py3Dmol code that shows the C-alpha trace and the ligand (Angstrom):
import py3Dmol

protein = """\
ATOM      1  CA  MET A   1      16.470  63.763 -85.012  1.00  0.00           C
ATOM      2  CA  HIS A   2      14.544  61.103 -86.832  1.00  0.00           C
ATOM      3  CA  LYS A   3      11.950  62.572 -89.178  1.00  0.00           C
ATOM      4  CA  PHE A   4       8.859  60.433 -89.200  1.00  0.00           C
ATOM      5  CA  LYS A   5       6.983  59.927 -92.430  1.00  0.00           C
ATOM      6  CA  SER A   6       3.272  59.405 -92.363  1.00  0.00           C
ATOM      7  CA  GLU A   7       0.551  58.102 -94.622  1.00  0.00           C
ATOM      8  CA  ILE A   8      -3.196  57.760 -94.509  1.00  0.00           C
ATOM      9  CA  ASN A   9      -5.015  54.787 -95.988  1.00  0.00           C
ATOM     10  CA  GLU A  10      -8.665  53.951 -96.178  1.00  0.00           C
ATOM     11  CA  ILE A  11      -9.677  50.313 -95.995  1.00  0.00           C
ATOM     12  CA  GLU A  12     -13.378  49.483 -96.115  1.00  0.00           C
ATOM     13  CA  GLY A  13     -14.374  52.601 -94.217  1.00  0.00           C
ATOM     14  CA  VAL A  14     -11.529  52.385 -91.708  1.00  0.00           C
ATOM     15  CA  TYR A  15      -8.886  55.107 -91.753  1.00  0.00           C
ATOM     16  CA  GLN A  16      -5.379  53.967 -91.005  1.00  0.00           C
ATOM     17  CA  ILE A  17      -2.884  56.586 -89.888  1.00  0.00           C
ATOM     18  CA  LYS A  18       0.508  55.011 -90.342  1.00  0.00           C
ATOM     19  CA  ILE A  19       3.579  56.837 -89.069  1.00  0.00           C
ATOM     20  CA  ASP A  20       7.042  55.355 -89.160  1.00  0.00           C
ATOM     21  CA  VAL A  21       9.309  54.908 -86.162  1.00  0.00           C
ATOM     22  CA  PRO A  22      12.995  54.085 -85.832  1.00  0.00           C
ATOM     23  CA  PHE A  23      12.361  50.727 -84.135  1.00  0.00           C
ATOM     24  CA  ALA A  24      12.250  47.199 -85.494  1.00  0.00           C
ATOM     25  CA  VAL A  25       8.451  47.364 -85.903  1.00  0.00           C
ATOM     26  CA  LYS A  26       9.055  50.124 -88.511  1.00  0.00           C
ATOM     27  CA  TYR A  27       5.805  51.992 -88.002  1.00  0.00           C
ATOM     28  CA  VAL A  28       2.996  52.532 -85.569  1.00  0.00           C
ATOM     29  CA  CYS A  29      -0.576  52.554 -86.873  1.00  0.00           C
ATOM     30  CA  VAL A  30      -3.726  53.897 -85.308  1.00  0.00           C
ATOM     31  CA  TYR A  31      -7.212  53.437 -86.733  1.00  0.00           C
ATOM     32  CA  LEU A  32     -10.250  55.679 -86.917  1.00  0.00           C
ATOM     33  CA  PHE A  33     -13.745  54.591 -87.844  1.00  0.00           C
ATOM     34  CA  LYS A  34     -17.371  55.412 -87.243  1.00  0.00           C
ATOM     35  CA  VAL A  35     -19.837  53.352 -85.275  1.00  0.00           C
ATOM     36  CA  GLY A  36     -23.197  55.005 -85.841  1.00  0.00           C
ATOM     37  CA  ASP A  37     -22.491  58.675 -85.269  1.00  0.00           C
ATOM     38  CA  LYS A  38     -19.577  58.038 -82.909  1.00  0.00           C
ATOM     39  CA  LEU A  39     -15.953  58.236 -83.944  1.00  0.00           C
ATOM     40  CA  VAL A  40     -13.626  55.600 -82.497  1.00  0.00           C
ATOM     41  CA  LEU A  41      -9.834  55.681 -82.334  1.00  0.00           C
ATOM     42  CA  ILE A  42      -7.832  52.515 -81.761  1.00  0.00           C
ATOM     43  CA  ASP A  43      -4.631  53.223 -79.817  1.00  0.00           C
ATOM     44  CA  SER A  44      -3.047  56.579 -79.164  1.00  0.00           C
ATOM     45  CA  GLY A  45       0.350  56.175 -80.822  1.00  0.00           C
ATOM     46  CA  LEU A  46       3.726  57.318 -79.637  1.00  0.00           C
ATOM     47  CA  ASN A  47       4.807  60.554 -78.006  1.00  0.00           C
ATOM     48  CA  MET A  48       8.361  60.776 -79.301  1.00  0.00           C
ATOM     49  CA  GLY A  49      10.116  62.859 -81.937  1.00  0.00           C
ATOM     50  CA  ASN A  50       7.575  64.396 -84.273  1.00  0.00           C
ATOM     51  CA  TRP A  51       5.165  61.451 -84.207  1.00  0.00           C
ATOM     52  CA  ARG A  52       2.626  63.614 -82.426  1.00  0.00           C
ATOM     53  CA  LYS A  53       2.967  66.402 -84.984  1.00  0.00           C
ATOM     54  CA  ARG A  54       2.448  63.919 -87.818  1.00  0.00           C
ATOM     55  CA  PHE A  55      -0.600  62.488 -86.078  1.00  0.00           C
ATOM     56  CA  PHE A  56      -2.308  65.863 -85.732  1.00  0.00           C
ATOM     57  CA  GLU A  57      -1.382  66.739 -89.331  1.00  0.00           C
ATOM     58  CA  SER A  58      -3.060  63.514 -90.431  1.00  0.00           C
ATOM     59  CA  LEU A  59      -6.212  64.394 -88.495  1.00  0.00           C
ATOM     60  CA  ARG A  60      -6.283  67.778 -90.214  1.00  0.00           C
ATOM     61  CA  GLU A  61      -5.839  66.117 -93.574  1.00  0.00           C
ATOM     62  CA  LEU A  62      -8.831  63.914 -92.781  1.00  0.00           C
ATOM     63  CA  LYS A  63     -10.723  67.024 -91.654  1.00  0.00           C
ATOM     64  CA  ILE A  64     -11.191  65.470 -88.249  1.00  0.00           C
ATOM     65  CA  ASP A  65     -10.989  67.660 -85.197  1.00  0.00           C
ATOM     66  CA  ILE A  66      -9.671  66.087 -82.007  1.00  0.00           C
ATOM     67  CA  ASN A  67     -13.020  67.035 -80.437  1.00  0.00           C
ATOM     68  CA  ASP A  68     -14.804  64.840 -82.994  1.00  0.00           C
ATOM     69  CA  ILE A  69     -13.308  61.677 -81.517  1.00  0.00           C
ATOM     70  CA  ASP A  70     -15.599  60.042 -78.956  1.00  0.00           C
ATOM     71  CA  TYR A  71     -13.742  56.907 -77.841  1.00  0.00           C
ATOM     72  CA  CYS A  72     -10.133  55.797 -77.722  1.00  0.00           C
ATOM     73  CA  PHE A  73      -9.272  52.179 -76.956  1.00  0.00           C
ATOM     74  CA  ILE A  74      -5.794  51.438 -75.592  1.00  0.00           C
ATOM     75  CA  SER A  75      -4.793  47.919 -76.692  1.00  0.00           C
ATOM     76  CA  HIS A  76      -2.007  47.788 -74.090  1.00  0.00           C
ATOM     77  CA  ILE A  77       0.191  50.135 -72.115  1.00  0.00           C
ATOM     78  CA  HIS A  78       3.425  50.010 -74.115  1.00  0.00           C
ATOM     79  CA  ILE A  79       4.662  53.472 -75.057  1.00  0.00           C
ATOM     80  CA  ASP A  80       3.850  53.092 -78.756  1.00  0.00           C
ATOM     81  CA  HIS A  81       0.163  52.462 -77.968  1.00  0.00           C
ATOM     82  CA  ILE A  82      -0.640  54.703 -75.024  1.00  0.00           C
ATOM     83  CA  GLY A  83       1.772  57.486 -76.005  1.00  0.00           C
ATOM     84  CA  LEU A  84      -0.619  60.354 -76.692  1.00  0.00           C
ATOM     85  CA  ALA A  85      -3.515  59.317 -74.434  1.00  0.00           C
ATOM     86  CA  ASN A  86      -2.986  62.116 -71.916  1.00  0.00           C
ATOM     87  CA  ILE A  87      -2.571  64.731 -74.655  1.00  0.00           C
ATOM     88  CA  LEU A  88      -5.705  63.646 -76.507  1.00  0.00           C
ATOM     89  CA  LYS A  89      -7.648  63.761 -73.265  1.00  0.00           C
ATOM     90  CA  GLU A  90      -6.257  67.181 -72.423  1.00  0.00           C
ATOM     91  CA  GLN A  91      -7.357  68.550 -75.799  1.00  0.00           C
ATOM     92  CA  ASN A  92     -10.708  66.770 -75.748  1.00  0.00           C
ATOM     93  CA  PRO A  93     -11.958  66.250 -72.183  1.00  0.00           C
ATOM     94  CA  ASN A  94     -15.068  64.498 -73.547  1.00  0.00           C
ATOM     95  CA  LEU A  95     -12.981  61.744 -75.119  1.00  0.00           C
ATOM     96  CA  LYS A  96     -13.557  58.413 -73.390  1.00  0.00           C
ATOM     97  CA  ILE A  97     -10.343  56.500 -72.873  1.00  0.00           C
ATOM     98  CA  ILE A  98     -10.894  52.750 -72.595  1.00  0.00           C
ATOM     99  CA  MET A  99      -8.459  50.164 -71.242  1.00  0.00           C
ATOM    100  CA  HIS A 100      -8.470  46.758 -69.618  1.00  0.00           C
ATOM    101  CA  ASP A 101      -8.528  46.574 -65.850  1.00  0.00           C
ATOM    102  CA  ILE A 102      -5.014  45.066 -65.721  1.00  0.00           C
ATOM    103  CA  SER A 103      -3.617  47.811 -67.971  1.00  0.00           C
ATOM    104  CA  TYR A 104      -5.175  50.382 -65.669  1.00  0.00           C
ATOM    105  CA  GLU A 105      -3.746  48.775 -62.521  1.00  0.00           C
ATOM    106  CA  LEU A 106      -0.268  48.332 -64.008  1.00  0.00           C
ATOM    107  CA  LEU A 107      -0.193  51.838 -65.453  1.00  0.00           C
ATOM    108  CA  LYS A 108      -1.262  53.369 -62.164  1.00  0.00           C
ATOM    109  CA  TRP A 109       1.380  51.395 -60.317  1.00  0.00           C
ATOM    110  CA  GLU A 110       4.258  51.902 -62.762  1.00  0.00           C
ATOM    111  CA  THR A 111       3.678  55.643 -63.143  1.00  0.00           C
ATOM    112  CA  ASN A 112       3.500  56.319 -59.416  1.00  0.00           C
ATOM    113  CA  LYS A 113       6.937  57.642 -58.479  1.00  0.00           C
ATOM    114  CA  ALA A 114       6.428  56.374 -54.936  1.00  0.00           C
ATOM    115  CA  ASN A 115       6.611  52.840 -56.340  1.00  0.00           C
ATOM    116  CA  LEU A 116      10.003  53.286 -57.945  1.00  0.00           C
ATOM    117  CA  VAL A 117      11.774  51.675 -55.008  1.00  0.00           C
ATOM    118  CA  ASP A 118       9.358  48.766 -55.136  1.00  0.00           C
ATOM    119  CA  LEU A 119       9.805  48.472 -58.892  1.00  0.00           C
ATOM    120  CA  LYS A 120      13.611  48.435 -58.527  1.00  0.00           C
ATOM    121  CA  GLN A 121      13.314  45.826 -55.809  1.00  0.00           C
ATOM    122  CA  LYS A 122      11.144  43.615 -58.005  1.00  0.00           C
ATOM    123  CA  ALA A 123      13.494  44.045 -60.955  1.00  0.00           C
ATOM    124  CA  ALA A 124      16.406  43.046 -58.718  1.00  0.00           C
ATOM    125  CA  GLU A 125      14.493  39.944 -57.629  1.00  0.00           C
ATOM    126  CA  ILE A 126      13.898  38.987 -61.257  1.00  0.00           C
ATOM    127  CA  ALA A 127      17.584  39.547 -62.047  1.00  0.00           C
ATOM    128  CA  GLU A 128      18.526  37.403 -59.042  1.00  0.00           C
ATOM    129  CA  GLN A 129      16.130  34.728 -60.203  1.00  0.00           C
ATOM    130  CA  ILE A 130      17.482  34.638 -63.744  1.00  0.00           C
ATOM    131  CA  LEU A 131      21.075  34.264 -62.563  1.00  0.00           C
ATOM    132  CA  LYS A 132      19.950  30.715 -61.826  1.00  0.00           C
ATOM    133  CA  TYR A 133      18.975  30.385 -65.461  1.00  0.00           C
ATOM    134  CA  GLY A 134      22.512  30.922 -66.577  1.00  0.00           C
ATOM    135  CA  ILE A 135      23.010  34.618 -67.337  1.00  0.00           C
ATOM    136  CA  SER A 136      25.968  36.601 -66.017  1.00  0.00           C
ATOM    137  CA  LYS A 137      25.828  39.104 -63.130  1.00  0.00           C
ATOM    138  CA  GLU A 138      26.649  41.868 -65.616  1.00  0.00           C
ATOM    139  CA  GLN A 139      23.617  40.979 -67.695  1.00  0.00           C
ATOM    140  CA  GLY A 140      21.490  40.808 -64.583  1.00  0.00           C
ATOM    141  CA  LYS A 141      22.324  44.461 -63.927  1.00  0.00           C
ATOM    142  CA  LYS A 142      21.210  45.422 -67.435  1.00  0.00           C
ATOM    143  CA  VAL A 143      17.928  43.637 -66.862  1.00  0.00           C
ATOM    144  CA  VAL A 144      17.279  45.713 -63.737  1.00  0.00           C
ATOM    145  CA  GLN A 145      18.049  48.854 -65.728  1.00  0.00           C
ATOM    146  CA  PHE A 146      15.727  47.748 -68.508  1.00  0.00           C
ATOM    147  CA  PHE A 147      12.798  47.156 -66.178  1.00  0.00           C
ATOM    148  CA  THR A 148      13.203  50.493 -64.492  1.00  0.00           C
ATOM    149  CA  TYR A 149      13.952  52.425 -67.711  1.00  0.00           C
ATOM    150  CA  TRP A 150      10.757  52.066 -69.744  1.00  0.00           C
ATOM    151  CA  PRO A 151       8.223  53.027 -67.057  1.00  0.00           C
ATOM    152  CA  GLN A 152       9.843  56.491 -67.014  1.00  0.00           C
ATOM    153  CA  PHE A 153       8.315  57.172 -70.428  1.00  0.00           C
ATOM    154  CA  LEU A 154       4.839  56.182 -69.345  1.00  0.00           C
ATOM    155  CA  VAL A 155       2.449  58.945 -68.429  1.00  0.00           C
ATOM    156  CA  TYR A 156      -0.540  58.146 -66.310  1.00  0.00           C
ATOM    157  CA  GLN A 157      -3.927  58.626 -67.910  1.00  0.00           C
ATOM    158  CA  LYS A 158      -6.957  57.609 -65.943  1.00  0.00           C
ATOM    159  CA  PRO A 159      -9.296  55.540 -68.120  1.00  0.00           C
ATOM    160  CA  ASP A 160     -12.902  56.715 -68.385  1.00  0.00           C
ATOM    161  CA  ILE A 161     -14.066  53.182 -69.007  1.00  0.00           C
ATOM    162  CA  ILE A 162     -12.328  50.139 -67.544  1.00  0.00           C
ATOM    163  CA  VAL A 163     -13.156  46.988 -69.468  1.00  0.00           C
ATOM    164  CA  ASN A 164     -12.961  43.252 -69.004  1.00  0.00           C
ATOM    165  CA  ASP A 165     -13.182  40.351 -71.422  1.00  0.00           C
ATOM    166  CA  GLY A 166     -16.446  40.268 -73.364  1.00  0.00           C
ATOM    167  CA  ASP A 167     -17.549  43.805 -72.581  1.00  0.00           C
ATOM    168  CA  ILE A 168     -19.435  45.520 -75.369  1.00  0.00           C
ATOM    169  CA  ILE A 169     -18.974  49.180 -76.229  1.00  0.00           C
ATOM    170  CA  LEU A 170     -21.276  50.982 -78.674  1.00  0.00           C
ATOM    171  CA  GLU A 171     -23.394  47.857 -79.263  1.00  0.00           C
ATOM    172  CA  ASN A 172     -21.001  46.287 -81.786  1.00  0.00           C
ATOM    173  CA  LEU A 173     -17.532  46.566 -80.341  1.00  0.00           C
ATOM    174  CA  GLN A 174     -16.545  43.571 -78.291  1.00  0.00           C
ATOM    175  CA  VAL A 175     -13.521  43.635 -76.017  1.00  0.00           C
ATOM    176  CA  ILE A 176     -11.413  40.490 -76.279  1.00  0.00           C
ATOM    177  CA  TRP A 177      -8.882  40.107 -73.492  1.00  0.00           C
ATOM    178  CA  THR A 178      -5.758  38.642 -75.103  1.00  0.00           C
ATOM    179  CA  PRO A 179      -3.017  38.358 -72.469  1.00  0.00           C
ATOM    180  CA  GLY A 180       0.389  37.345 -73.852  1.00  0.00           C
ATOM    181  CA  HIS A 181       2.415  40.259 -75.205  1.00  0.00           C
ATOM    182  CA  SER A 182       1.209  42.284 -72.239  1.00  0.00           C
ATOM    183  CA  PHE A 183      -0.999  41.076 -69.363  1.00  0.00           C
ATOM    184  CA  GLY A 184      -3.731  43.615 -70.006  1.00  0.00           C
ATOM    185  CA  HIS A 185      -3.682  43.386 -73.802  1.00  0.00           C
ATOM    186  CA  ILE A 186      -7.053  43.647 -75.559  1.00  0.00           C
ATOM    187  CA  CYS A 187      -8.234  43.276 -79.131  1.00  0.00           C
ATOM    188  CA  ILE A 188     -11.389  45.009 -80.329  1.00  0.00           C
ATOM    189  CA  PHE A 189     -13.791  43.035 -82.485  1.00  0.00           C
ATOM    190  CA  ASP A 190     -16.469  44.778 -84.495  1.00  0.00           C
ATOM    191  CA  LYS A 191     -19.240  42.197 -84.544  1.00  0.00           C
ATOM    192  CA  LYS A 192     -21.035  43.848 -87.427  1.00  0.00           C
ATOM    193  CA  SER A 193     -18.162  44.216 -89.911  1.00  0.00           C
ATOM    194  CA  LYS A 194     -16.145  41.307 -88.425  1.00  0.00           C
ATOM    195  CA  PHE A 195     -13.059  43.517 -88.370  1.00  0.00           C
ATOM    196  CA  LEU A 196     -10.539  42.884 -85.640  1.00  0.00           C
ATOM    197  CA  PHE A 197      -8.194  45.530 -84.229  1.00  0.00           C
ATOM    198  CA  SER A 198      -5.395  43.392 -82.890  1.00  0.00           C
ATOM    199  CA  GLY A 199      -2.884  45.773 -81.284  1.00  0.00           C
ATOM    200  CA  ASP A 200       0.306  43.701 -81.047  1.00  0.00           C
ATOM    201  CA  HIS A 201      -1.448  40.371 -80.460  1.00  0.00           C
ATOM    202  CA  ILE A 202      -1.445  39.383 -84.134  1.00  0.00           C
ATOM    203  CA  LEU A 203       1.027  40.958 -86.562  1.00  0.00           C
ATOM    204  CA  SER A 204       1.545  40.126 -90.216  1.00  0.00           C
ATOM    205  CA  ARG A 205       5.210  39.131 -90.244  1.00  0.00           C
ATOM    206  CA  ILE A 206       6.559  38.681 -86.737  1.00  0.00           C
ATOM    207  CA  THR A 207       5.263  36.982 -83.628  1.00  0.00           C
ATOM    208  CA  PRO A 208       5.045  39.375 -80.702  1.00  0.00           C
ATOM    209  CA  HIS A 209       7.372  38.918 -77.776  1.00  0.00           C
ATOM    210  CA  ILE A 210       5.758  36.749 -75.122  1.00  0.00           C
ATOM    211  CA  GLY A 211       7.496  36.977 -71.822  1.00  0.00           C
ATOM    212  CA  ASN A 212       7.227  37.526 -68.157  1.00  0.00           C
ATOM    213  CA  PHE A 213       7.242  40.970 -66.721  1.00  0.00           C
ATOM    214  CA  ILE A 214       6.935  42.541 -63.343  1.00  0.00           C
ATOM    215  CA  VAL A 215       3.553  42.290 -61.695  1.00  0.00           C
ATOM    216  CA  ASN A 216       2.588  43.959 -58.446  1.00  0.00           C
ATOM    217  CA  GLU A 217       1.148  41.955 -55.567  1.00  0.00           C
ATOM    218  CA  PHE A 218      -2.183  43.639 -55.929  1.00  0.00           C
ATOM    219  CA  LEU A 219      -2.717  42.027 -59.331  1.00  0.00           C
ATOM    220  CA  HIS A 220      -1.755  38.621 -57.996  1.00  0.00           C
ATOM    221  CA  ASP A 221      -4.404  39.016 -55.330  1.00  0.00           C
ATOM    222  CA  LYS A 222      -7.031  40.324 -57.687  1.00  0.00           C
ATOM    223  CA  TYR A 223      -6.412  37.725 -60.406  1.00  0.00           C
ATOM    224  CA  ARG A 224      -5.834  34.761 -58.189  1.00  0.00           C
ATOM    225  CA  ASP A 225      -6.767  32.172 -60.829  1.00  0.00           C
ATOM    226  CA  PHE A 226      -4.548  33.707 -63.460  1.00  0.00           C
ATOM    227  CA  ASP A 227      -1.155  32.045 -63.824  1.00  0.00           C
ATOM    228  CA  PHE A 228       1.107  35.022 -64.537  1.00  0.00           C
ATOM    229  CA  ASN A 229       4.004  32.647 -65.209  1.00  0.00           C
ATOM    230  CA  ASN A 230       2.494  30.517 -67.926  1.00  0.00           C
ATOM    231  CA  ILE A 231       1.776  33.419 -70.224  1.00  0.00           C
ATOM    232  CA  LEU A 232       2.259  31.425 -73.437  1.00  0.00           C
ATOM    233  CA  LYS A 233      -0.727  29.289 -72.520  1.00  0.00           C
ATOM    234  CA  TYR A 234      -2.891  32.417 -72.441  1.00  0.00           C
ATOM    235  CA  TYR A 235      -1.379  33.793 -75.607  1.00  0.00           C
ATOM    236  CA  LEU A 236      -2.165  30.597 -77.530  1.00  0.00           C
ATOM    237  CA  SER A 237      -5.681  30.274 -76.165  1.00  0.00           C
ATOM    238  CA  SER A 238      -6.264  33.948 -77.003  1.00  0.00           C
ATOM    239  CA  LEU A 239      -5.363  33.115 -80.612  1.00  0.00           C
ATOM    240  CA  ASP A 240      -8.002  30.374 -80.631  1.00  0.00           C
ATOM    241  CA  LYS A 241     -10.517  32.742 -79.122  1.00  0.00           C
ATOM    242  CA  ILE A 242      -9.886  35.193 -81.982  1.00  0.00           C
ATOM    243  CA  ASP A 243      -9.945  32.478 -84.630  1.00  0.00           C
ATOM    244  CA  ALA A 244     -13.349  31.296 -83.403  1.00  0.00           C
ATOM    245  CA  LEU A 245     -14.748  34.771 -84.076  1.00  0.00           C
ATOM    246  CA  ASN A 246     -13.857  34.332 -87.744  1.00  0.00           C
ATOM    247  CA  PRO A 247     -12.583  37.884 -88.310  1.00  0.00           C
ATOM    248  CA  GLN A 248     -12.554  39.038 -91.942  1.00  0.00           C
ATOM    249  CA  ILE A 249      -9.762  41.587 -91.728  1.00  0.00           C
ATOM    250  CA  ILE A 250      -7.194  42.161 -88.987  1.00  0.00           C
ATOM    251  CA  PHE A 251      -5.933  45.693 -88.417  1.00  0.00           C
ATOM    252  CA  PRO A 252      -2.688  45.456 -86.405  1.00  0.00           C
ATOM    253  CA  ALA A 253      -0.714  48.255 -84.775  1.00  0.00           C
ATOM    254  CA  HIS A 254       2.387  47.489 -86.874  1.00  0.00           C
ATOM    255  CA  GLN A 255       3.221  45.966 -90.233  1.00  0.00           C
ATOM    256  CA  GLU A 256       0.631  45.043 -92.864  1.00  0.00           C
ATOM    257  CA  ILE A 257      -3.129  44.681 -92.660  1.00  0.00           C
ATOM    258  CA  ILE A 258      -4.055  41.001 -92.618  1.00  0.00           C
ATOM    259  CA  PHE A 259      -6.638  39.881 -95.154  1.00  0.00           C
ATOM    260  CA  ASN A 260      -6.308  36.168 -94.378  1.00  0.00           C
ATOM    261  CA  PRO A 261      -6.767  36.094 -90.594  1.00  0.00           C
ATOM    262  CA  HIS A 262      -7.320  32.367 -90.239  1.00  0.00           C
ATOM    263  CA  GLU A 263      -4.131  31.450 -92.180  1.00  0.00           C
ATOM    264  CA  ARG A 264      -2.084  33.977 -90.231  1.00  0.00           C
ATOM    265  CA  ILE A 265      -3.349  32.647 -86.904  1.00  0.00           C
ATOM    266  CA  LEU A 266      -2.452  29.094 -87.975  1.00  0.00           C
ATOM    267  CA  GLU A 267       1.030  30.288 -88.978  1.00  0.00           C
ATOM    268  CA  ILE A 268       1.643  31.884 -85.580  1.00  0.00           C
ATOM    269  CA  LYS A 269       0.433  28.754 -83.782  1.00  0.00           C
ATOM    270  CA  GLU A 270       2.676  26.643 -86.012  1.00  0.00           C
ATOM    271  CA  HIS A 271       5.640  28.883 -85.173  1.00  0.00           C
ATOM    272  CA  HIS A 272       5.165  28.280 -81.442  1.00  0.00           C
ATOM    273  CA  LYS A 273       4.553  24.576 -81.956  1.00  0.00           C
ATOM    274  CA  ASN A 274       7.840  24.297 -83.850  1.00  0.00           C
ATOM    275  CA  ARG A 275       9.704  26.257 -81.221  1.00  0.00           C
ATOM    276  CA  LEU A 276       8.328  24.005 -78.481  1.00  0.00           C
ATOM    277  CA  ARG A 277       9.423  20.965 -80.510  1.00  0.00           C
ATOM    278  CA  GLU A 278      12.909  22.409 -81.100  1.00  0.00           C
ATOM    279  CA  ILE A 279      13.357  23.131 -77.404  1.00  0.00           C
ATOM    280  CA  LEU A 280      12.282  19.611 -76.482  1.00  0.00           C
ATOM    281  CA  ASP A 281      14.763  18.174 -79.004  1.00  0.00           C
ATOM    282  CA  LEU A 282      17.599  20.298 -77.635  1.00  0.00           C
ATOM    283  CA  ILE A 283      17.149  18.992 -74.096  1.00  0.00           C
ATOM    284  CA  LYS A 284      16.519  15.344 -74.852  1.00  0.00           C
ATOM    285  CA  GLN A 285      18.856  13.407 -72.499  1.00  0.00           C
ATOM    286  CA  ASN A 286      20.889  16.579 -72.324  1.00  0.00           C
ATOM    287  CA  PRO A 287      19.655  19.042 -69.720  1.00  0.00           C
ATOM    288  CA  LEU A 288      20.500  22.669 -70.454  1.00  0.00           C
ATOM    289  CA  SER A 289      19.979  25.961 -68.671  1.00  0.00           C
ATOM    290  CA  PRO A 290      17.353  28.298 -70.148  1.00  0.00           C
ATOM    291  CA  PHE A 291      20.180  30.626 -71.149  1.00  0.00           C
ATOM    292  CA  GLU A 292      22.042  27.864 -73.004  1.00  0.00           C
ATOM    293  CA  ILE A 293      18.835  26.973 -74.809  1.00  0.00           C
ATOM    294  CA  SER A 294      18.245  30.585 -75.797  1.00  0.00           C
ATOM    295  CA  GLN A 295      21.812  30.850 -77.129  1.00  0.00           C
ATOM    296  CA  LYS A 296      21.373  27.749 -79.245  1.00  0.00           C
ATOM    297  CA  HIS A 297      18.110  29.156 -80.448  1.00  0.00           C
ATOM    298  CA  PHE A 298      18.804  32.827 -81.038  1.00  0.00           C
ATOM    299  CA  GLY A 299      22.596  32.828 -81.308  1.00  0.00           C
ATOM    300  CA  THR A 300      25.208  34.380 -79.067  1.00  0.00           C
ATOM    301  CA  ASP A 301      25.725  37.767 -80.691  1.00  0.00           C
ATOM    302  CA  LEU A 302      22.801  39.561 -79.056  1.00  0.00           C
ATOM    303  CA  ASP A 303      23.140  42.621 -76.855  1.00  0.00           C
ATOM    304  CA  GLU A 304      22.139  42.295 -73.186  1.00  0.00           C
ATOM    305  CA  ILE A 305      18.544  43.352 -73.631  1.00  0.00           C
ATOM    306  CA  ASN A 306      17.868  41.224 -76.680  1.00  0.00           C
ATOM    307  CA  SER A 307      19.539  38.289 -75.034  1.00  0.00           C
ATOM    308  CA  TYR A 308      17.254  38.850 -72.031  1.00  0.00           C
ATOM    309  CA  MET A 309      14.253  39.005 -74.387  1.00  0.00           C
ATOM    310  CA  ALA A 310      15.422  35.745 -75.979  1.00  0.00           C
ATOM    311  CA  LEU A 311      15.844  34.186 -72.550  1.00  0.00           C
ATOM    312  CA  SER A 312      12.421  35.297 -71.373  1.00  0.00           C
ATOM    313  CA  GLU A 313      10.882  33.947 -74.579  1.00  0.00           C
ATOM    314  CA  VAL A 314      12.561  30.569 -74.065  1.00  0.00           C
ATOM    315  CA  LEU A 315      11.515  30.579 -70.430  1.00  0.00           C
ATOM    316  CA  GLY A 316       7.921  31.207 -71.479  1.00  0.00           C
ATOM    317  CA  HIS A 317       8.078  28.089 -73.622  1.00  0.00           C
ATOM    318  CA  LEU A 318       9.746  26.039 -70.863  1.00  0.00           C
ATOM    319  CA  LEU A 319       7.103  27.004 -68.296  1.00  0.00           C
ATOM    320  CA  TYR A 320       4.418  26.056 -70.778  1.00  0.00           C
ATOM    321  CA  LEU A 321       6.092  22.664 -71.354  1.00  0.00           C
ATOM    322  CA  GLU A 322       6.571  22.155 -67.629  1.00  0.00           C
ATOM    323  CA  ASP A 323       2.881  22.790 -67.059  1.00  0.00           C
ATOM    324  CA  LEU A 324       2.125  20.068 -69.631  1.00  0.00           C
ATOM    325  CA  GLY A 325       4.509  17.686 -67.842  1.00  0.00           C
ATOM    326  CA  LYS A 326       6.814  17.523 -70.868  1.00  0.00           C
ATOM    327  CA  VAL A 327       9.954  18.857 -69.223  1.00  0.00           C
ATOM    328  CA  LYS A 328      11.509  18.485 -65.801  1.00  0.00           C
ATOM    329  CA  LYS A 329      13.223  21.277 -63.950  1.00  0.00           C
ATOM    330  CA  LEU A 330      16.516  20.188 -62.372  1.00  0.00           C
ATOM    331  CA  GLU A 331      17.970  22.396 -59.708  1.00  0.00           C
ATOM    332  CA  ASP A 332      21.355  21.927 -58.188  1.00  0.00           C
ATOM    333  CA  ASP A 333      23.969  24.248 -56.804  1.00  0.00           C
ATOM    334  CA  GLY A 334      21.655  27.206 -57.399  1.00  0.00           C
ATOM    335  CA  LYS A 335      21.538  26.505 -61.139  1.00  0.00           C
ATOM    336  CA  VAL A 336      18.457  25.523 -63.082  1.00  0.00           C
ATOM    337  CA  ARG A 337      18.461  23.194 -66.057  1.00  0.00           C
ATOM    338  CA  TYR A 338      15.624  21.590 -67.956  1.00  0.00           C
ATOM    339  CA  LEU A 339      15.332  18.062 -69.303  1.00  0.00           C
ATOM    340  CA  SER A 340      12.835  16.784 -71.856  1.00  0.00           C
ATOM    341  CA  LEU A 341      10.522  14.012 -70.696  1.00  0.00           C
ATOM    342  CA  ASP A 342       8.930  13.742 -74.119  1.00  0.00           C
TER     343      ASP A 342
END
"""
ligand_1 = """\
1
ZN
Zn 3.648 47.903 -80.263
"""
view = py3Dmol.view(width=600, height=400)
view.addModel(protein, "pdb")
view.setStyle({"model": 0}, {"cartoon": {"style": "trace"}})
view.addModel(ligand_1, "xyz")
view.setStyle({"model": 1}, {"stick": {}})
view.zoomTo()
view.show()
């Protein structure tokens, strides 16, 4: 079994507990800091291997008892961020777990075993849909498996506080809804210190995956004005929203702490701008399927899941361009191709 290594760092009064993981992101970080006499934890890490053991060892090293922690924000409901929420709550029933309304709704839905059939059905519909985009039937099957695989690792934890964009907790902590990597993703901005806890929204070296995932009907009804398809639009405007706050330091859930937030935000925006440009150039007078575009972009030697991730990323960019009127969707014989109008 993988043995996780951990380290504790202190940055301007914020404790970072950094524990490595055998995934591409290399490690998962959680943060602890005081607001007045309250102790706040950002994210609840991962419940796999000995991550949990390392986390509790780190608390002991910091001489912090689990019962000393008052609030725990969940940036989003991926397993490396919500992992220990139920265990922390079990050990400290007074702990207030905070998550965005969409995270709460999705978590409740995905962790309800009664919805498994529905979830499989929705995954099958997505797979059916993306056959039109050029992937093989075999790959479609893997996509269904992927969508129904990860929710198994999620454990339901009822939030004590459900938040929406702009909500303020403990006078200084502002909730910034940043949909993109996950629909219910939030960043936490400390208005006093101007520190931003960015979850996976802003990372130091990679751009988070922006794609389309399964959404239950209930969310569509509740968030009628939200375009769940054009997620890149929300991701980019969330970056602007963060930039306007002028954060001094960004504390992300993976990779390095960011001491030049404005430059990093510009870099990420530039990355997407270039990708949009490259896609437009690829389909100038030469319509291609989203899958063909993703192969030209990310290469052909990806496994099924990564090639689906690449496809969904490309699709995100195409939907964004379509919304701007810069590409045209051509559909014939059940196959979809896109042409640049730029
Ligand atoms: Zn993550």
